[in-house]
N, C-alpha and C positions, 0 to 999 in steps of 0.2 A: 248719708253720713251726717250732713249738717243738721237735718231734722232730728236725728238721734241726739246730737250734742245739745240742741236747743231744748229738747225734752228733759235732758239730764239737768241742765241749768235751772229750768223752771220747775223741776220736780218738787223740791222741798217747799218752795214758796206756794205752789199750787196746793200741796198736801196740807200745809198749815192753814191756808185760807179755807179749804174744805172742812178741816177739823174745827175751825172757828164757827162756821155756819152750822155744821152738824152738832157741835157741842151746845150751841145756843138753842137749837131746836130741841135737842134731847133734854136739856135742862128745863126748858119751859114746859115740855110734856110732863116731866116729873113734877114740876111746880103746880101746874093747873089741872092735870088729869089723873095723876097717880096719888091715891090717898096715903096719908102718913101711916107708917107701920114699920115692922121689923125689916121687911125686904127693902123698902125705899130708904128709910133713915139709916139703919145700922149697916146693912149690907152694901147698898149702892152708894148713897151720898157720902156717908161718913166712913164707909169701908173701902170699896174699890176705887171710887173717884178720888177720895181724899188721899189714900196711900199712894196711888200712881201719880197724882198731880203733885203732891208734896215731895215724892221721890224725885221727880224731875226737877223741882225747885232746888232740892239739895244737891243734885248733880251740877246744876248751874252754879250754886254757891261754892261747890268743891273746886271749880275751875278758877274762881276769882283771884285768889292770892298768888298761886304760881304763874297764872297767865299774865296778870298785870305786872308782877315783879320782873319776869323774864322779858316781856315786851318792852318795858320801860328801860331796862338795862341795855337791850339791843338798840332801842331808839336813841338813848342818850349817848351810846357809843358812836352812833352816826352823827349826833350833834357835836360830839367831841372833835369830829373831823372838820368843823367849820373853819379852823385855822387855815386850811388849804385854800379857802376862798375869802379869807379875811373878813372885812366888814359886811360883805354880801351875805355870808352865813348868819352873822349876828342879826342883821336887819331882817332877814327872812324868818328866823326863829321868832323874833319879836313881833313881826307882822302876823305870823300864824297864830301865836298865842293871843294877840289882841283881837283878831277876827273871831277866834273861838269864844273869848270872853263876851264879845259883842253878840254873838249868836245865842249864847245862853241868856243874856239880858233880854234880847228880843223874844225868846221863847217864854221866859218868865212873865214878861209884860203881856204877851198874847194869852198865856194861860190865865192870868188874873183878869184879863178883859172878858174872855169867853166863859170862865168858870166851868170847865168841863166836868169836874167831879161833883158839883153841886146837884143834889137830888139823888145821888147814888150812895146809899147807906151800906157801907161794907163793915161797919163796926161789929155786926152780929156774926160775921164770918171769921174775923180775926180775933184771936184771944190776946194778941200782943198790943192791940190798939190802946187799951186802957193803960198798960204799962208805959207805952211811949208818951202818952199825954202827961204823965206824972214826972217825966224826966226834967231835971233842973237845967236851966239855961246856963251857958258858960260865958264868962266875960271875954272881951276881945283879946286882952293880954294873954289869958290862959289858952285861948284858941290858937293864937300865934305860937305860943310855947309848945302846945300839943302837936304841932306839925313836926317838931324835931324829936326823933326817937332817942330815948335814953337807953333802950335795949332793943336793937333791931330784930333779934331773934324772937323776943317777946311780942313785938309788933306783928311779925309774920304769923306767930301762933294765934294771936288774938284777932287778927284780921283788921288791925288799925290801918286803913288804907292810905291816909295822908302821910303817915310816917313811913309806910312801905314805899310810897312814891318818891319821897325825898331821899331815902336810903338808896333806892334803885338808881335814881338820877346820879347820885354821887359815885356809886360803883361804876356805872356806865361811862361817865366822863373820865374817871381815873383809868379805866381799861383802855379807852381811846388814847389817853395821854401816854400811857406806858407802851402801847403798840405791841411790838414783837415780844417784849419781855413777858407779857401776859397773854400771848396768843392762844395758849391752851385753855385758859379760863374763859377768854372771849368766845372761842369756838364752842365751849361747853354751854354757855348761855344761848348762843345762836342755835345750837342743835336742840337744846331743851325747849327753846321757844318753838321750834318746829314740832316737837313732840306735843306741846300744849295746843298748838294750832290744830293738829290732827285730832287730839282729844276733844277739842271744842267742836269740830265738825262731827265727830261721832255722837257727842251729846246732843247737838242740834238735829241730828238725824232722827232723834226720838221726840223732837218737838211736836209733831202732829199728835202723837198719843198724849203727851203732857198737856198740850193746849186743849184737846178735847175734854180731858178729865177736869182741868181747872175751870174751863168755861162752863162745862155742864154743871159742876158743883155750885158755881156762882149763880147761874141762872135758875138752878133748882131752888136756891134760897131766896132770890129777889125777883125772879120772873122777868117780865118785859121792861121793867123800869131801868134796866142797864143799857138799853139801846141808845137812848138820846145822849147820855154822857159819853159813850164810846164814839158816837158820831161827832160830838163837839170836840173831843180829844183829837180825833183824826183831822178835823177841819183846822184846829188850832196848830197842829204840827205843819200842815200844808201851807197855811197862811204865813207862819213864821219862816218857813223855807223860802217862800216867795219874797218876803221882805228882805231876808238875808241875801238872796241871789240878785234881785233886781234893784234894790236900793243900797244895801251895804257894799256888796261886791262891785257892782257897776259904778257906784259913786266913788269908791276908792280907785277903781281902774281909771276913771276920768280925771280924778284928782292927781294921781301920781304919774300917769302916762300921757294924758290928753287924748287917748284913743277914742274913737267913736264906739260906744257900747254895742250898738246894733251891728256894726261891722265885725266886732269881736265875736258876738254870739253866732253870727253867720259863719265865720271861719271855724269856730270851735264847736258848732252844733253836732258834727259827727261824733266827737269825743264825748259830749254830754249824753247823746243818745246811747252810745255804747255803755257808758257808766250806768245809765238808768236801766238798761236791759240786763246787765250782769249784776247790778247791786253791789259792786265791789270796786273801790278806788284803786286797789293794787293792780287790777287787770288793765286799767287804762294807762298805766305808766308809760309803756313804749309808745302808744298811740299819741299821748299828750306831748311827749318830747318831740316826736316826729312832726306833729301838727304845728307846734310852736316854732320849730326851725323852718319849716317850709312855707307856712302861711303868715306867721307873725314876725319872723326875722329874729327870733331869740336864739342866742348862742347855745349850742348843745352843752358847752362847758358849764354854763350856768344852769340850764334846765335839767341836765342829768344829775345835778345835786339837789336843786330845790324841789323838783317834782317827787322823787322818792321820799325826801324828807317830809314833804307835805302829806304824802300818802300814809306816813307813819304818825305824824303828830297833828295834822290839821283836819280834825274830824268834826267839822261844824254841823253837819247834818245829824250826826250822833248826839252832839251837844244840844241841838234844838229839841230832838226827841226826848232827851233826858230832862231838859228844862220844863217842857210842857208836862211830862210824866210826873215830875215832882209835885207840881201844882195839882194835877189830876188826883194823885194818890193822897195828898194831904187833905184835899176837900172830900174825897170819897170816904176816908177813914175819920173825918172830923178832927184832924190834928192841925191846930193853928201854927203857922210858920212866922217866926220873928224876922226882923231885918237882918239879924246876925245869921239866921238860918239861910237866908238868900245869899249872903256873902259867902257862907260856907259852900253852898251849892255851886256858885260861880267858880270859886277857887278849886273845889274838888273836881268838878266836871272838866275844867280847863286843864288841870294836871292829868286827869284820867285820859284825856284825849291823846296824850303822848303815848299811853300804853294800849290804845285801842287799835287792833289790827284792822287793815282795810279789807275785811272779808264780810260777807253777808251776816247780819244779825248778831255779830260779836258785841255790839254796843249794849245788848240786853244783859250781857254778863257784867260789864262794868256799871250798868245801871244799878245793880244791887249794892255796889260800893257807894254810889251817890245817895241812894236811899238810906243806907246805914249811917252816912255822915250826918244826917239830920234826924235820925231815928224814925224813919218811915218803914212800915211793914213791907217785906218783899212780896207778899201775897198779891199785891196789885200788878206785879209783872205778868201774872197769869192772864189778866185781862188785856194788858198792853201788847203782849207777845203776838196775839192772834191777828192784830191789825198793823203790826210793825212793818 
């Protein structure tokens, strides 16, 4: 029974990894061994592989607006309950958002140090790259004003994610404040959020097919030259995760609590191992609360609030992946990023973390939002998805 469950949990991850390898091999076979012609170019590369791959990208994009809106409304409804714990809730929220912003800064710095996208020319694959490069930069004042929606419905229709996030935050806080008066509306958003979670998992079940087609088409166009940048991207994410875990987190732990970081890791290692094996922070909530109470002496009254809240809004791993991915995509498509773009990425990814559910791979959905905020083509997600 346990083996069956393990296989089920690892099934999608294994399939995506196999699809990544198989797609890369198939794409290189097409690139190096199959001569150009009607069958290869029109039917395979620009026909089947293009349609199926882009179809999957469109399904991912289809999820973004309703998923993020509902998730953030539900998340901010929980944030609205911080009055129950007074200053603890406010400090917890501020701490979570601060660590997320730090995580993105670490990721952007690591990405610019390793230059994972340098040497990978994706401009020939995307027709949008030229258009993006000609986009005009926006002033700081206008960027701040653009965060506030003048027409929330228009923002939802056009997919202006920063405005959607702000509107959703306000709606969620008001729903929490009104409580029983708006119980029906609150239940609607909670249930619709469940619907979007299920839809996300359905779309992600198609990921192996989408990854195979996207990777195959990419490698069919650029051959073996994509391997080194992908390896550098993966190393960049892993190094940034290590910096965040062992320097930022443990440094803050020592600063605020005085606890021995090694002792903390020893006591919390079973939870960390469980989170790693399931790839979902939501699954660790009961185990985290229990471990904090029994091994760390943390009150369940506190942990039962802060841990679920953290699983909802403190998505630093996702933020790190998105930060390195932004640098990777910008370099791969030859799109220079300005300091204002980096500020936009930090603010967008930090706010997006509030709406990122604690389930495997959902960060890839909100990654499209981060890409859109600075005008990067979403085609790069096809490469990133395989090794996510």
